[in-house]
N, C-alpha and C positions, 0 to 999 in steps of 0.2 A: 293125156287130159284133153278132153274137147273145150278149146276156149269159148266158144260158142255156148255152153252151159256153165262156163265158170262166172260167177255172181259179178265180182269185181269188173270184168268184162263187158259183161251186160249192162251194167249201171253207167259205165263210161260212154258205152255206144249210145245207149238212151239219151244219157246229158247232150252228146254230140249231135244228136238226131234234133233235139228240141232246142240247141242253140243254133244248128242251123237254119232252123224255122224261123226262130226270132231274130236271127242276123239277117235275113232275107227280108223279111217284114220292118224292121226297124231302117235298113238302110233304102229300101223303097218309100217307106213313109216319111222320115224324120231324118235321112241323111247322118245316121250314127251307126259304129258298130256295136256288137255284143260288148266287148270289154268298156266302151264309151257308156253304154247304157247302165251296165254295172256300176262304174265308178259314179255316174251321175245319181243312180240310185241311193247310194251311199252317202253321198253329200247331202241329198235331199233330205235324208234321216239323221245324219250327224254332220252339220255345218261345221266349218273350220276345225278341219283336222289335217293331219300330216299323210304323207304317202304311206309312211308306215301304217298307221291306224288303218288306212283305207286295206292296206294288204291283209291286215288280220280280220276284217269283216267279209273281205271279197274272196281269200285264200288264193288270188292273184298272186304272181311274182312281181317283185318291185322294178324289177324292168319295164315288166309289160305297164305297169301302173304309171311310172314315169312316162313312158312314150304317150300313153292314153291321155295323162294330165297336159301334155305340152299340146295334144291335138284340140284337147277340149279348150285351152287358154287361146288358141290360136282360131277357135272358132268363136270364142268369147261367151262361152257356155259356164265359164268358172273364173274366178277372181283368185289370184294369189297375191300372198303377203308374208312379210318375212315373219319368222317364230319370235315372239319376244325374248324368249329365255334360251333359244337354240340358235346359233346365228346358220347352222348347216341347214337346219329345218325350213320348210315353207307351209305355209299354213293355207289351205284351199277350201273355198265354198263356191256356192251357187252364184252367178252373175244373174241379173234381173232377166236376161235372156235363157239363161239355165232353168230357172224357176218356170218361166212360160213354158219351155220345153216340157218340164217335167209335167206341168199341167196337162197337158196332153198326151205325155207318153205313160205316165201312171195308169188312167182308165183303159187304156190301149193295152197295156200289160196286163189287166187286170181280165180284159176279154179274151185276149188269148190263152191265159190260164183257164178260164171258164171254160173256153172251144175244146180243150184238152180235157179238161176233167168231166165234161157233161158225158164223157164216153163211158163214163165209170158209173155204177151203183153208188148210193149214198154209203152203204157199208163199204165199198171199195175205196172211195174216197177217204173214208175214216181211217180205213186200214192202211194207206199208203201215206197218210199224214202222220200216223202212229209207227210206223217202219222206219220211216225218215227220220222222224224225230229220235227213235231208238238208236240207229246208226248212227246219228251224230253226238248221241250222248255216249254210245261205246269207244266211237272215235276220237272225241276230246279229250 
């Protein structure tokens, strides 16, 4: 088998290239990692959730999420509070600083996505979105 022709490998490699581009951009511009960005985006859309819920949304492992939450708390981008029904769980939400950061990061992320997608025709963009949706449906 030629691994370079193996679709799972190609998708993984492409994802890594995109992540590396994002990582450099977010590190240079906002001093955050891709993991931090992913968690912040989820907290922006889903305030007051646990690390387990973040894992469900991001497909990141819980150890990585735990480390990322710790860093975000140290940077004062999130607030953490005890879960009212589960003493072992912590509720996470964006702090005021985190919300301000996201107001800058989100439009920037959209521009990054647009810079990639403008390389495709309208039909190719539609096909890409349809194929991504189909693979997600197959794999869920």
